[in-house]
C-alpha positions in Angstrom: 0.3 0.1 0.0 1.3 3.5 -0.9 1.9 5.9 2.1 3.0 4.6 5.2 2.6 7.6 5.3 2.9 10.4 2.4 6.8 10.4 2.6 7.2 8.7 -0.5 10.3 9.7 -1.9 12.8 9.6 0.9 12.1 6.1 1.9 12.1 4.6 -1.9 14.8 6.7 -3.6 12.7 8.1 -6.1 12.5 11.8 -7.2 9.8 13.9 -6.0 9.5 15.6 -9.2 10.4 14.4 -12.6 14.0 15.2 -14.1 15.8 15.5 -10.6 13.9 19.0 -10.0 13.6 18.1 -6.5 17.4 18.0 -5.8 17.9 21.2 -7.6 15.2 22.8 -5.7 16.2 21.5 -2.2 19.7 22.9 -2.8 18.4 26.3 -3.6 16.1 26.5 -0.4 17.9 27.9 2.5 15.4 27.3 5.2 14.8 23.7 6.7 11.5 22.2 5.6 8.4 23.3 7.9 6.4 20.4 9.9 2.6 21.6 9.1 -0.5 20.4 10.8 -3.6 19.2 9.0 -5.8 22.4 8.1 -2.8 24.6 8.4 -3.3 27.4 5.6 -0.2 27.9 3.3 -1.5 31.2 1.7 -5.1 32.8 1.5 -6.9 34.3 -1.4 -5.9 37.8 -2.0 -2.5 37.6 -0.4 0.4 38.2 -2.4 2.2 35.3 -3.7 5.7 35.6 -2.4 6.4 32.0 -1.7 6.4 28.6 -3.3 6.2 25.8 -1.7 7.1 22.2 -2.4 5.3 19.4 -0.7 7.7 16.8 0.6 5.0 14.6 2.5 1.5 14.9 3.1 -1.3 16.1 1.0 -2.7 19.6 0.4 -5.7 21.4 -1.7 -6.7 24.7 -3.0 -10.3 25.9 -2.8 -12.4 29.1 -3.4 -14.4 30.1 -0.4 -18.0 31.6 0.2 -18.9 32.9 3.3 -15.6 31.9 4.8 -16.1 28.1 3.9 -14.9 26.3 1.1 -16.9 26.2 -2.0 -15.0 24.6 -4.8 -11.8 22.4 -4.4 -9.5 23.5 -7.0 -6.4 21.6 -6.8 -5.5 18.5 -5.1 -1.8 18.5 -4.1 0.2 15.0 -3.8 3.7 14.5 -2.3 6.2 16.2 -4.6 3.9 18.9 -6.2 5.3 22.3 -6.1 2.5 24.4 -5.1 1.9 28.1 -5.9 3.6 28.2 -9.3 0.5 29.2 -11.3 0.0 32.2 -9.1 3.7 33.1 -9.2 3.3 36.0 -11.6 -0.2 37.0 -10.2 -0.3 40.1 -8.0 -2.9 38.2 -5.6 -3.6 34.6 -4.8 -6.9 33.4 -6.5 -7.3 30.6 -4.0 -6.7 29.6 -0.4 -4.4 26.7 0.0 -4.7 24.4 3.2 -3.2 20.9 4.3 -5.1 18.0 3.8 -3.1 15.9 6.3 0.1 16.6 8.4 3.0 17.1 6.5 6.4 18.6 5.6 6.9 21.7 3.1 9.9 23.3 1.9 9.4 27.2 1.1 11.1 28.7 -2.0 10.9 32.7 -2.5 10.2 34.5 -5.5 13.6 35.8 -5.5 15.3 32.5 -4.9 13.1 31.1 -7.8 14.4 33.9 -10.1 18.3 33.2 -9.2 17.5 29.7 -10.1 16.0 30.2 -13.6 19.1 32.6 -14.2 21.6 29.8 -13.1 19.8 26.9 -15.0 17.5 27.3 -18.0 16.9 23.4 -17.6 15.7 23.8 -14.2 13.0 26.8 -15.7 12.2 24.5 -18.3 11.4 21.5 -15.8 9.3 24.1 -13.5 7.3 25.0 -16.5 6.6 21.7 -17.5 5.5 20.9 -14.0 2.8 24.0 -13.9 1.7 22.9 -17.5 0.9 19.7 -16.1 -0.9 21.1 -13.2 -3.1 23.1 -15.6 -3.8 20.0 -17.7 -5.1 18.0 -14.7 -7.7 20.9 -14.0 -8.5 21.3 -17.8 -9.2 17.5 -18.0 -11.4 17.7 -14.7 -13.3 20.5 -16.2 -14.3 18.7 -19.1 -15.3 15.7 -17.0 -17.4 17.7 -15.0 -18.9 19.8 -17.8 -19.6 16.8 -20.1 -20.3 13.6 -17.9 -22.6 12.3 -15.3 -22.1 12.0 -11.5 -20.7 8.4 -11.8 -18.4 9.3 -14.7 -17.1 12.1 -12.7 -16.2 10.3 -9.6 -14.5 7.4 -11.6 -12.5 10.0 -13.6 -11.4 11.7 -10.4 -10.3 8.4 -8.7 -8.5 7.6 -11.9 -6.6 10.9 -11.9 -5.2 10.6 -8.6 -4.2 7.2 -9.3 -2.6 8.4 -12.5 -0.7 11.3 -10.9 0.7 8.8 -8.2 1.6 6.3 -10.9 3.5 8.9 -12.7 6.0 9.9 -9.9 5.9 6.6 -8.1 6.0 3.7 -10.4 5.9 0.9 -7.6 2.3 2.6 -6.6 -0.3 -0.4 -6.4 -4.1 -0.2 -6.9 -4.6 0.3 -3.3 -3.3 3.9 -2.1 -3.4 6.8 0.4 -6.6 8.9 -0.4 -7.2 11.1 2.6 -9.8 13.0 0.7 -13.4 13.1 2.4 -16.7 13.1 0.8 -17.2 16.7 1.4 -13.8 17.3 -0.8 -14.9 15.1 -3.6 -18.3 16.9 -3.8 -16.8 20.4 -3.9 -14.2 19.5 -6.7 -16.9 17.8 -8.8 -19.9 19.9 -8.0 -22.1 17.1 -6.6 -23.7 17.0 -3.3 -22.1 15.2 -0.5 -25.3 12.7 -0.4 -24.9 12.3 -4.1 -21.0 11.1 -3.8 -21.8 8.9 -0.9 -24.2 7.1 -2.7 -22.4 6.6 -5.9 -19.1 5.6 -3.7 -21.5 2.8 -1.9 -22.5 1.7 -5.2 -19.1 1.6 -6.7 -18.0 -0.7 -3.8 -21.2 -2.8 -4.1 -20.2 -3.4 -7.6 -16.6 -4.6 -6.4 -14.9 -1.8 -8.4 -13.4 0.2 -5.4 -12.9 -0.3 -1.5 -13.1 3.2 0.2 -11.7 3.9 4.0 -11.2 7.1 5.4 -7.5 7.5 4.3 -6.9 4.7 1.8 -8.9 3.6 -1.7 -8.3 0.3 -3.2 -9.3 -0.2 -6.9 -10.4 -3.6 -7.4 -11.2 -3.5 -11.3 -9.1 -0.6 -12.6 -10.0 -1.8 -16.3 -13.8 -1.0 -15.5 -13.1 2.2 -13.6 -11.0 3.8 -16.4 -13.7 2.8 -18.7 -16.5 4.3 -16.6 -14.2 7.6 -16.4 -13.4 7.6 -20.2 -9.9 7.9 -18.9 -7.0 6.4 -21.2 -4.2 5.0 -18.8 -1.0 6.2 -20.6 1.9 3.7 -20.1 4.3 6.9 -20.6 4.9 8.2 -17.2 5.5 11.7 -16.4 8.5 10.9 -14.8 10.2 9.4 -17.8 9.2 12.5 -19.9 10.4 14.6 -17.4 13.7 12.9 -17.1 14.4 13.0 -20.7 13.4 16.7 -20.8 16.0 17.2 -18.1 18.7 15.4 -20.0 17.9 17.3 -23.3 17.9 20.9 -21.0 21.2 20.0 -19.3 22.6 19.2 -22.6 21.4 22.9 -23.6 23.1 24.6 -20.4 26.3 22.7 -21.3 26.4 24.2 -24.5 25.4 27.5 -23.3 28.6 27.2 -21.1 30.9 26.3 -23.5 29.9 28.8 -25.9 30.3 31.5 -23.2 33.9 30.1 -22.2 34.9 30.5 -26.1 33.5 34.0 -26.1 35.4 35.0 -23.2 38.5 33.3 -24.7 
């Protein structure tokens, strides 16, 4: 089972982010990782996005609030995600970010990020790729919500989370950490809490999934993916990211060689 707890990469020797982005970022981060508790707010809507957060362990999410309470769940962050990257160029955060579980985060200031970009175009490319991937996840979920029934939406959401874990952590099985409550799922998919509860129960009765408070097991991935209309890609993000990293590092080296020749 994935998640003894969510400190995945440290215990398995796997990169938190594709293309050794984790190592490069950790090297640049001067402050030690912070231990944060469940429900801790990382940022609030309307605040200035002066920090980025690398989620080393635990899960987090972003939401838009109404009357002081979450009204729409936007992002679901898993261990290894770089949080706040999409808002980095905006004057204000558009969402509030909170921890779903206890965890650890490393903080990177925008100034540190700028220095990293200047020093390594390869790293800039990898971070951009990670931000694009986050946006792609949101776009695919929006398409599912707008074009599918409730059953399909829930199936798509489960396969989305599984696929993201599988992309970075190849060893993940069909039973994995899933600390999202029914209220989080309902706010992410535009469904009522009661509707989500009923459909999850139906999926369990049909032998497709098994859900506990903190874990989820997919008993029939083929049926779930078919229901979700979600293509399971055999090419992982980690593989694509590592290929991109090698290519970008080669470009960095060429730039360095050219600079040396110019100076000579």
